[in-house]
N, C-alpha and C positions, 0 to 999 in steps of 0.2 A: 566518499564511501568508507565504510568501516573496514578495518584491516582484517581479512579472513583468517589470518594466523592467530587472532585472538579467540577464535571459536573452534569448537569441534563439530564435525558433521557426520551423521549416520550415513551408511552406504545408501545410495539411491535404489539399490536392488534389495534392500531389507524386505523380507517376505516373499521374494521372487527367486530365491536361491536354487530351488530344486526343480525348476521347470526345464522343459525341452529347449535346446538351443534354437535361436531364431534363424529363419531362412535369410540368406543373402541374395535371394532372387528379386529381380526388379519387377515392378508393375508395368502395365501396358505403356505408360508414358516413358519408360526407359530410364527414369531418373530416381523415382521413389521406390522404397523397399516394400515388399509385400509383408503386411503384418498378420499375426495370427487372427483367426476369426474371433469376434467379440461375443461373449456370452451375456455381458451386461456392461453398462456404462460405469465409468469410475465414480465412486462416491463424491469425488471432488466437484462434480457437476451440481450437486445438491447442497453441500455444506463445505465451509472452508476447512482445510486440513489442520490438524493439531500442530502447533499450539495456537493457531489463529482463533480469535474470539468469534463465536457464533451467537453471541448474546446481544444485550441491549447497547453495548458500546459500539457495535458495528465491527465487521471484520477488517475493513480497511479505511484509512483516512486518506483523502486526496486534498492536498493544500495547493491552491492555485495562486501564484504570485504575480504582483504587478508593481511597477515602479510608481510610487505615490506622487512623485514630483513630475511625472510625464503625463500630460493631459490626454494624449492618445491612449496610452496603456490604461489609465484610470477609467476613461470612457469605455474602452473595450471590456475591461474587467466588470464594470457595472452592468453593461449589457449582457455579458456572458452569465453573470450571476442571475439576472432576471430570467434569461432563457432557460437555465438549468432549473430554476424554481418552477417554471411553467411546464417544461418537458419531463422533468423527473421529480414530481412532487412527493413521491414515496421515499425519496432519499432524505437524510438529515442534512440540511444546508444552513450553515452559520452565516452571520452577518459579515459584511465587508469590513475588514480592519484597515484603517488608513495609515497605519504605522506598523513597525515591527512589533511582534508580540511573542512571548515565550522564546523558544529557540529559533524562531523564524526571522531571517535577516531583513525582510521588507514587508510591505503591505500584502495582505492575502485574504482569501476566504477558504473555508474548509467544507468539504462534502464527505459524508460517511455512507458507505454501502454495507448492506447487511447479509447478502448472499451472493454466491458465484454468478447467478443470472444477472443481478443488478451490476456486479462488477464488470462482466463481459459487455453488457449493453452500454454502460456509462463510459468505460475506458475507451471502447471503440469509438464512441461518439466524440469524446474529448480529444482523441488523436486528431480528428478532422476539424474540430471547432475551437480549439484553444487559442488559435491565432498566434500572436507574438508572445504569449505568456508561458512561463515555465510551470510545471506541476510536479510536486513530490507525491509519490504513491507509496504508502507504507502500511504493513499489516499491524494489527493490534494484538500483541501478546503481553506477557508479563515482563518484557525486556525492552523498555522504552529506547534505550541507547541503541541497541542492536536493530530495533524496528526502524529507527530514523537513519541508520547508517548502513550496516551490512545487508539488511533485508529490504532496503529502500530501492525504488526505481524512479528514475527521472524522465520526464518529457521536457524537451527543450534544454536550456542551460541549467546544469546542476549548480545550486547555490550553497555557500558555506553556512551550515547551521551552527548555532551556539550549543555544541554538545556539552560544554562545561555546565551550562544551565540545566540540562537534563540530568547530569550526574549529581548536581546539588539538589535538585528536586527529588531524585532517588534516595539520596542520603537522608533528607528531611523526612520522607515517607517511611523509610526504614527505621529511623529514630522514633517517629510517632508510634509505629507498630510495636516497637520494643518497649517503649514507655507505657503503652496501654496494655501490655501483656498479650498482644495478639500476633506476635511474630510466629511464623510458620516453621522455623527450622528447629 
């Protein structure tokens, strides 16, 4: 995980500062708190929150890892890949890589989700069906390193990513934009 001290964070209550205090009264179950009545659902049900991409790239990448030298994991990953393609054809599903690629330390395949509904359905499904495999879930923003570290979530065993590779890719991209005169700062 990325070191949180490297980043700044807005208050979670930004935009909610002037509201009435919340009740500390319990619901009928005696455990949960009574929340104020809802006038509408959060916009986060319909689109990903800023700065997560809501466009063609997809809001989240899910990388599902398997040990390419383990016949059982390779077979399981191949079958899981096929099942995902059949059950979730609306998602973007990449090929099975049989070796490490990019910052990823072992074989994997990637799935992209494009909206919160897909995210909720697929992640809930993956929790139950990923078997022995680990999965990295990360948002897509303009900060690849933070997305793959501080903003990332793991299912199963967290694996060490090659963050140096992400830094080098970022430097090359920044240099290309500067050379082409397209830098935004």
